GUGU-669135 format. One record per residue (C-alpha): x, y negated, z. Coordinates in steps of 0.2 Angstrom, whole numbers, padded with zeros to 4 digits, always signed. Layout:
XYZ...
This chain:
+0293-0095-0152+0310-0089-0155+0314-0070-0154+0323-0064-0138+0341-0063-0141+0348-0045-0143+0330-0039-0144+0318-0035-0157+0301-0043-0157+0289-0030-0149+0276-0023-0161+0259-0019-0155+0251-0003-0161+0237+0007-0153+0243+0023-0161+0231+0024-0176+0234+0006-0183+0220-0006-0186+0216-0024-0191+0216-0030-0173+0235-0026-0170+0240-0032-0187+0232-0049-0184+0241-0049-0167+0258-0048-0176+0252-0062-0188+0247-0072-0173+0264-0071-0166+0273-0076-0183+0261-0091-0185+0266-0098-0168+0285-0096-0168+0287-0114-0170+0277-0120-0156+0284-0127-0140+0288-0112-0129+0288-0121-0112+0271-0130-0115+0262-0115-0121+0269-0103-0108+0264-0115-0094+0247-0118-0102+0243-0099-0104+0249-0094-0087+0237-0105-0078+0222-0098-0087+0214-0082-0093+0209-0081-0111+0194-0072-0118+0191-0069-0137+0175-0063-0145+0168-0060-0163+0158-0074-0170+0144-0062-0174+0142-0058-0156+0139-0076-0151+0128-0083-0164+0112-0073-0159+0113-0074-0140+0100-0085-0132+0107-0098-0121+0125-0092-0124+0132-0109-0126+0127-0116-0109+0133-0101-0101+0150-0101-0110+0152-0120-0106+0149-0116-0087+0162-0102-0088+0174-0114-0096+0173-0126-0082+0174-0113-0069+0189-0105-0076+0198-0121-0082+0199-0116-0100+0200-0134-0106+0213-0132-0119+0210-0114-0125+0209-0114-0144+0197-0100-0144+0185-0110-0133+0189-0127-0140+0174-0138-0144+0162-0125-0136+0149-0137-0127+0131-0137-0125+0129-0149-0139+0139-0140-0152+0137-0124-0162+0149-0110-0164+0151-0114-0183+0156-0132-0179+0172-0126-0169+0189-0128-0177+0195-0111-0182+0213-0108-0178+0225-0098-0189+0222-0082-0180+0206-0072-0184+0193-0072-0170+0191-0056-0161+0210-0051-0161+0217-0048-0144+0227-0060-0134+0246-0057-0137+0255-0051-0121+0272-0057-0126+0267-0076-0127+0262-0076-0109+0275-0066-0100+0277-0047-0098+0267-0047-0082+0251-0049-0092+0242-0034-0099+0227-0033-0111+0211-0026-0104+0196-0020-0115+0178-0024-0113+0162-0021-0123+0164-0038-0133+0182-0041-0134+0199-0042-0125+0206-0052-0111+0222-0052-0101+0225-0050-0083+0240-0051-0071+0247-0036-0062+0239-0042-0046+0223-0044-0054+0224-0026-0061+0227-0020-0043+0211-0030-0039+0202-0020-0052+0207-0004-0044+0200-0009-0028+0216-0012-0019+0213-0030-0014+0200-0032+0000+0196-0049-0006+0189-0043-0023+0185-0025-0019+0167-0027-0020+0167-0029-0039+0163-0013-0048+0177-0009-0060+0175+0009-0062+0164+0007-0077+0176-0005-0085+0165-0020-0082+0179-0032-0078+0178-0049-0069+0185-0065-0076+0187-0079-0063+0198-0082-0049+0189-0094-0037+0174-0084-0030+0174-0073-0015+0158-0063-0010+0162-0057+0007+0160-0069+0021+0171-0069+0037+0168-0068+0055+0173-0083+0065+0177-0085+0083+0159-0089+0088+0153-0073+0079+0164-0062+0088+0160-0070+0105+0141-0067+0102+0145-0049+0097+0156-0046+0112+0143-0053+0124+0130-0042+0118+0140-0026+0119+0146-0032+0137+0128-0034+0143+0124-0017+0136+0139-0009+0145+0135-0018+0161+0117-0011+0162+0125+0006+0162+0136+0002+0176+0122-0006+0187+0111+0010+0186+0126+0021+0190+0129+0011+0206+0111+0009+0212+0097+0021+0216+0101+0039+0217+0117+0036+0207+0112+0048+0193+0116+0064+0204+0101+0074+0199+0094+0080+0182+0077+0072+0186+0085+0055+0188+0098+0057+0174+0087+0064+0161+0069+0058+0166+0073+0043+0176+0065+0051+0192+0048+0049+0182+0047+0032+0190+0049+0020+0175+0036+0006+0172+0025+0006+0156+0033-0008+0146+0051-0003+0146+0046+0014+0140+0035+0006+0126+0050-0005+0120+0061+0010+0120+0049+0021+0110+0049+0007+0097+0068+0004+0097+0072+0023+0095+0061+0024+0080+0067+0007+0071+0085+0011+0069+0098-0001+0059+0095+0010+0044+0077+0007+0045+0079-0012+0046+0090-0013+0031+0080-0001+0021+0063-0008+0024+0068-0025+0019+0076-0018+0003+0060-0008+0000+0049-0023-0001+0062-0033-0011+0064-0019-0024+0047-0009-0024+0034-0020-0017+0023-0021-0002+0013-0005-0003+0024+0002+0010+0016-0009+0024+0000+0002+0023+0009+0014+0034+0005+0003+0049-0013+0009+0048-0007+0027+0050+0001+0022+0066-0015+0016+0073-0025+0031+0067-0012+0044+0074-0008+0036+0091-0024+0043+0099-0020+0060+0093-0003+0059+0101-0009+0051+0117-0024+0062+0121-0021+0079+0112-0002+0082+0112+0005+0072+0126-0006+0080+0140+0001+0097+0135+0019+0092+0138+0016+0082+0153+0008+0097+0162+0024+0107+0159+0035+0094+0169+0051+0100+0160+0065+0090+0152+0064+0099+0135+0049+0100+0124+0055+0116+0117+0051+0125+0133+0033+0125+0128+0037+0136+0113+0045+0149+0125+0029+0149+0136+0018+0150+0121+0027+0162+0109+0044+0167+0116+0062+0163+0118+0066+0165+0099+0054+0152+0094+0061+0140+0107+0079+0143+0101+0074+0142+0083+0066+0125+0085+0079+0118+0097+0093+0122+0085+0084+0113+0070+0082+0098+0081+0100+0098+0087+0107+0099+0069+0096+0085+0062+0100+0073+0077+0119+0076+0076+0119+0072+0058+0108+0058+0059+0118+0050+0073+0133+0048+0062+0123+0041+0048+0115+0028+0059+0132+0022+0065+0141+0023+0048+0128+0015+0036+0126-0002+0045+0144-0003+0048+0148+0000+0030+0135-0013+0024+0141-0026+0036+0159-0024+0031+0155-0026+0013+0146-0042+0016+0152-0050+0032+0170-0044+0031+0168-0036+0049+0180-0022+0050+0173-0004+0048+0184+0004+0060+0180-0009+0073+0162-0008+0071+0161+0011+0073+0172+0012+0088+0165-0003+0097+0147+0003+0095+0150+0021+0098+0161+0019+0113+0149+0006+0121+0134+0017+0118+0142+0033+0125+0148+0023+0140+0131+0016+0146+0121+0032+0141+0134+0043+0151+0135+0032+0167+0117+0025+0168+0107+0040+0162+0089+0038+0156+0086+0022+0166+0101+0013+0158+0095+0019+0140+0077+0012+0143+0083-0005+0150+0096-0008+0136+0083-0003+0123+0072-0018+0130+0087-0030+0128+0091-0023+0111+0073-0024+0105+0073-0043+0108+0089-0044+0098+0081-0035+0084+0066-0047+0084+0078-0062+0085+0087-0055+0069+0072-0053+0059+0063-0069+0064+0079-0079+0060+0079-0072+0042+0061-0078+0040+0063-0095+0048+0078-0098+0038+0069-0093+0022+0054-0104+0027+0066-0119+0028+0074-0115+0011+0057-0113+0003+0048-0128+0012+0036-0116+0020+0030-0098+0020+0017-0101+0006+0030-0103-0008+0037-0086-0003+0021-0078-0004+0017-0086-0021+0034-0081-0028+0031-0063-0022+0014-0063-0031+0021-0070-0047+0035-0057-0046+0023-0042-0044+0029-0038-0027+0011-0039-0019+0003-0023-0020-0009-0016-0006-0023-0007-0015-0016+0007-0025-0028+0021-0022-0020+0033-0035-0023+0052-0031-0007+0057-0041+0005+0065-0028+0020+0059-0039+0016+0041-0036+0028+0035-0023+0017+0024-0012-0002+0024-0012-0015+0023+0001-0015+0042+0003+0003+0044+0004+0005+0030+0017-0010+0035+0028-0009+0054+0027+0010+0056+0025+0013+0041+0038+0002+0050+0051+0011+0066+0049+0028+0057+0050+0022+0047+0066+0015+0063+0075+0031+0073+0071+0041+0059+0079+0030+0052+0093+0021+0069+0096+0033+0083+0096+0051+0075+0095+0062+0078+0110+0069+0060+0109+0052+0052+0111+0043+0064+0122+0057+0063+0134+0054+0044+0136+0035+0047+0138+0039+0059+0153+0049+0046+0162+0033+0037+0169+0024+0040+0185+0008+0048+0178-0001+0055+0162-0011+0039+0162+0004+0028+0162+0012+0038+0148-0003+0036+0137-0002+0017+0140+0016+0017+0135+0012+0025+0119-0002+0013+0116+0009-0002+0120+0023+0004+0108+0011+0004+0094+0008-0015+0092+0027-0019+0096+0031-0007+0082+0019-0014+0070+0024-0032+0073+0043-0027+0069+0038-0017+0054+0027-0031+0046+0040-0044+0050+0054-0033+0042+0043-0031+0027+0040-0049+0025+0059-0052+0027+0061-0042+0010+0049-0055+0002+0060-0069+0009+0075-0061+0001+0066-0059-0015+0062-0078-0015+0080-0083-0013+0087-0071-0026+0072-0071-0038+0083-0077-0052+0099-0069-0049+0099-0051-0041+0115-0048-0031+0117-0030-0037+0115-0034-0055+0127-0049-0052+0140-0038-0045+0141-0045-0028+0135-0030-0018+0136-0011-0021+0119-0006-0014+0103-0016-0011+0104-0010+0007+0116-0024+0009+0104-0037+0004+0099-0042+0022+0116-0046+0028+0121-0054+0012+0106-0066+0014+0112-0070+0031+0129-0074+0025+0123-0085+0011+0110-0095+0021+0117-0095+0039+0135-0091+0037+0140-0110+0040+0131-0110+0057+0143-0105+0071+0137-0088+0079+0122-0085+0068+0131-0071+0058+0136-0064+0075+0118-0064+0081+0113-0055+0066+0126-0042+0067+0121-0040+0085+0103-0037+0080+0108-0024+0067+0120-0015+0079+0106-0015+0092+0096-0004+0081+0111+0008+0080+0114+0007+0099+0096+0011+0104+0094+0025+0092+0111+0033+0096+0109+0032+0115+0092+0040+0113+0099+0054+0103+0113+0057+0115+0101+0058+0130+0089+0070+0121+0104+0081+0115+0111+0082+0132+0094+0087+0139+0091+0100+0125+0108+0108+0127+0106+0109+0146+0088+0116+0146+0088+0127+0131+0106+0133+0130+0116+0132+0146+0102+0137+0159+0095+0152+0148+0113+0158+0146+0117+0158+0165+0101+0168+0168+0105+0180+0154+0123+0183+0161+0115+0185+0178+0126+0171+0186+0110+0163+0194+0105+0145+0194+0117+0131+0199+0113+0117+0211+0105+0101+0204+0121+0090+0206+0131+0103+0195+0118+0102+0181+0118+0083+0182+0137+0084+0180+0136+0095+0165+0123+0083+0157+0136+0069+0159+0149+0079+0150+0137+0083+0136+0133+0065+0134+0152+0061+0132+0154+0076+0120+0139+0070+0109+0145+0052+0109+0162+0058+0103+0154+0069+0089+0144+0054+0084+0160+0043+0081+0169+0057+0072+0154+0060+0060+0153+0042+0057+0171+0042+0051+0169+0058+0041+0153+0051+0033+0162+0041+0020+0170+0057+0013+0154+0068+0013+0147+0060-0003+0129+0067-0006+0128+0074+0011+0123+0056+0017+0107+0056+0008+0104+0074+0012+0106+0071+0031+0094+0057+0030+0081+0067+0021+0083+0081+0034+0076+0070+0047+0059+0070+0038+0060+0087+0031+0062+0096+0047+0049+0085+0056+0034+0092+0047+0037+0111+0049+0041+0108+0068+0024+0098+0070+0016+0113+0061+0024+0125+0074+0018+0115+0089+0001+0113+0082-0001+0131+0078+0003+0135+0097-0009+0122+0104-0024+0126+0093-0024+0144+0088-0027+0156+0102-0022+0172+0092-0006+0165+0085+0009+0176+0089+0028+0173+0089+0032+0183+0073+0019+0175+0063+0024+0158+0069+0042+0161+0065+0038+0167+0048+0027+0152+0044+0041+0140+0050+0054+0149+0040+0044+0148+0024+0040+0130+0027+0058+0125+0030+0064+0134+0014+0050+0126+0004+0054+0109+0011+0073+0110+0008+0070+0116-0010+0057+0102-0013+0068+0089-0005+0085+0093-0012+0081+0101-0028+0090+0094-0044+0089+0085-0056+0077+0072-0049+0069+0058-0059+0075+0040-0056+0064+0029-0045+0055+0016-0055+0058-0002-0049+0050-0018-0051+0058-0031-0063+0073-0039-0057+0082-0054-0065+0100-0059-0067+0099-0070-0082+0101-0086-0072+0116-0080-0062+0131-0092-0062+0147-0086-0071+0160-0082-0058+0173-0069-0054+0161-0055-0051+0151-0058-0067+0153-0044-0079+0159-0048-0097+0144-0041-0106+0132-0050-0094+0139-0067-0099+0134-0064-0117+0119-0052-0116+0104-0057-0105+0101-0044-0091+0083-0041-0097+0091-0034-0114+0103-0023-0104+0089-0017-0093+0078-0012-0108+0093-0003-0116+0095+0007-0100+0077+0011-0099+0077+0018-0116+0090+0030-0112+0081+0037-0097+0073+0053-0098+0054+0053-0097+0048+0057-0079+0037+0072-0086+0053+0081-0091+0057+0084-0073+0051+0099-0062+0034+0094-0054+0039+0097-0036+0054+0086-0038+0043+0072-0044+0032+0072-0028+0032+0057-0017+0044+0059-0002+0029+0054+0009+0021+0071+0006+0036+0081+0012+0031+0081+0031+0012+0085+0026+0017+0099+0015+0029+0106+0028+0016+0105+0042+0002+0113+0031+0013+0128+0026+0019+0131+0044+0001+0131+0050-0007+0141+0037+0006+0154+0034+0008+0155+0053-0011+0159+0055-0010+0172+0041+0006+0181+0046+0000+0181+0064-0017+0190+0059-0007+0202+0048+0006+0206+0062-0008+0209+0075-0018+0220+0063-0002+0230+0060+0002+0230+0079+0019+0222+0076+0015+0208+0088+0002+0201+0100-0002+0185+0109-0001+0192+0127+0010+0177+0133-0006+0166+0134-0013+0177+0147-0009+0178+0166-0013+0196+0168-0011+0213+0158-0029+0215+0154-0029+0199+0144-0043+0191+0155-0037+0174+0161-0029+0162+0149-0016+0149+0152-0026+0134+0148-0012+0122+0150-0004+0129+0134-0018+0122+0123-0024+0104+0119-0038+0098+0131-0053+0101+0119-0047+0119+0115-0043+0122+0133-0061+0116+0138-0069+0127+0125-0059+0142+0131-0063+0139+0149-0082+0138+0146-0082+0154+0135-0072+0165+0148-0079+0174+0164-0065+0177+0176-0067+0193+0187-0066+0190+0206-0066+0203+0220-0077+0198+0235-0073+0207+0252-0076+0194+0266-0091+0184+0274-0098+0168+0267-0095+0159+0284-0076+0162+0281-0078+0155+0263-0087+0140+0270-0072+0137+0281-0061+0137+0266-0055+0155+0266-0054+0155+0247-0037+0161+0241-0024+0149+0235-0023+0156+0218-0041+0150+0215-0038+0133+0223-0024+0130+0212-0033+0133+0196-0035+0119+0184-0054+0117+0186-0060+0111+0203-0077+0117+0198-0072+0135+0198-0069+0136+0217-0085+0127+0220-0095+0138+0209-0088+0154+0219-0093+0146+0235-0111+0142+0229-0113+0159+0222-0107+0168+0238-0119+0157+0249-0133+0167+0242-0125+0183+0249-0123+0179+0267-0127+0197+0274-0113+0204+0264-0095+0205+0268-0085+0198+0254-0068+0190+0250-0063+0181+0234-0048+0187+0225-0043+0182+0208-0036+0195+0196-0019+0188+0192-0002+0194+0188+0000+0199+0206-0012+0213+0204-0003+0219+0188+0014+0227+0191+0022+0230+0174+0035+0242+0181+0021+0254+0189+0011+0253+0173-0005+0250+0183-0017+0238+0176-0030+0227+0186-0043+0240+0184-0032+0253+0192-0029+0241+0207-0048+0239+0209-0051+0258+0210-0038+0259+0224-0047+0246+0234-0063+0257+0237-0080+0255+0230-0088+0251+0248-0076+0237+0251-0078+0227+0235-0092+0219+0225-0088+0213+0207-0095+0196+0202-0095+0188+0185-0096+0170+0186
């Protein structure tokens, strides 16, 4: 090629000199006589790669992979690739005058080209391709270039695209959800009272509540994460479903009756009745913080995964789901939230079953999927290791799963608020029992969908191939690869994923509105002596709070992309806070002598320990099951080193550089399934110990559980039924008798005794007094009415004032 007129031939030098750049100049000199136009046209239509012969001869299967690469990238006439076919060897190639391994000359192919380094050689790219590598181009942005693992082909696009039918399906789903909110705004009581707005007038049927309990628990993050869990780590996770079966009776017959008797919209009102307002405020603030952060993650994470795989715009996803969810939750209240949860649950099931059916068609049945999972080491059900650092075992899933279940279905405001929306305690327990099989079916099918995805990508892991950035994107990628050609199927899948977000966010908005109204606004009005507002005013404030929290959710979703590590932290908070709160409620419901200062001390210590254990650094990497990318086709997203080195070799090299797990602090190696268990135990045990110490030091007491100043009659409704029954049998209430038995037979027993929990108490008094007909007696229970705290008089002082000739003390 002749020299440019008036210009000197450019000389390539890296600054330190070297044989590579010397041979580059030799290459230019040796090719000066070649035809300029032919060579320029030839080179501009292809991208060239040069490698050292020593790097090619020892690679297993390299010839076939390079041949496939040559076909895909149209390198038919490349002299460096000349003669490279599956039937030839590298040594049989005709060597050109240039030494192999030298870089491709930029000047020969136009000044728009630039040499880019890789592990095994050099290749050239255009300016537009350099922008792609920096992540500017949306078409190629999924390729990971930050580690200088560059791509080499033009004709491959990972992300799918939403067509018209997909958008039609998604719009229909969002419109139906919004229409349900409008319907319940215009019917019934029109959401004018807090009882209707927050608790659905306590008139909902069993099945809508059961579906809502499941939908609130299974968010979009759970659907994406559980399928990935079984794909990457195996099936030991499914044992957690046994924990749901074991924990449901405890939630239905021990914890639920306590809350149902309170008849309040906030579960944290129990803590004020049992311990004091400080305990109520402490727990309520912890719940509000975790739910506000969690809402943003539930909205952002699925939208991000769907954008990367389906091409659905991130901003559109966040705004559409956030606005629709806030709209129907604000207008329709709890009734709209419950009914939309039923509709969205059906979509979630349709989404998962579509994945399983499609995989079954691809595999020719479900048996090959199961067999492939067995051969790949994915089937694991009987790991009985007692090592707490093992991620999933029978003990972590049964014990840890039960603690997690009870912290959500037992004492979480979001779930308990739904259980209080039915007509009776019996129906509330039925709702909880019906939600269990619905939850288990969706959990098992989601787990099996992970095995279906493994069958499809068993020989080419998408993350190792470079098609996705996280394995949470596996489920939407599978849908795009297998069902993307079917009109509307991608839209149906996205609707199912968004349904998981809608149900969880609407539940969070409703629960946060209830907690803010009951735990913050009403106590503040009482404290400032403004009195109570009318019910319609409170309902109006609840709607404003729903709009406020919906707006906060959308804002946090947009900020989530810039928070970095806070994403994982906020997701972990949901489990870390649940265990200590479960311990706090359990302490109040089971331990008679627990007091507020002891409970708060135990809760504080537990939260500090849980956050330390959950967020301490450095943490060991999670061991994964073997994943294969050796059979991936060479395309644009194939990294240079993956073409020449089998992925198994690269994986082994990475594992050798990983620090042994024993080098990490022991607490940081404990399985995450033990977090809720340890948090529960620390709160409960330290709460008991601190309460005993504070009572001995006269720093606090448990007077709040009594109805009188003499600590005689206990508020049995504050304890679980077995404990309440035992306390009732061990206690002998004091009564005052000053009337005749004939009046007693005519139902002259005072209302305070008739309103007691046990109908047997009033009957026992009557039977006792029938044996004393000549006497003049009247039954009067010793309650707070006989104890005036301002006068300083106790019940015994009141008794002395009545006169000894007018009373007879009877111990039943």
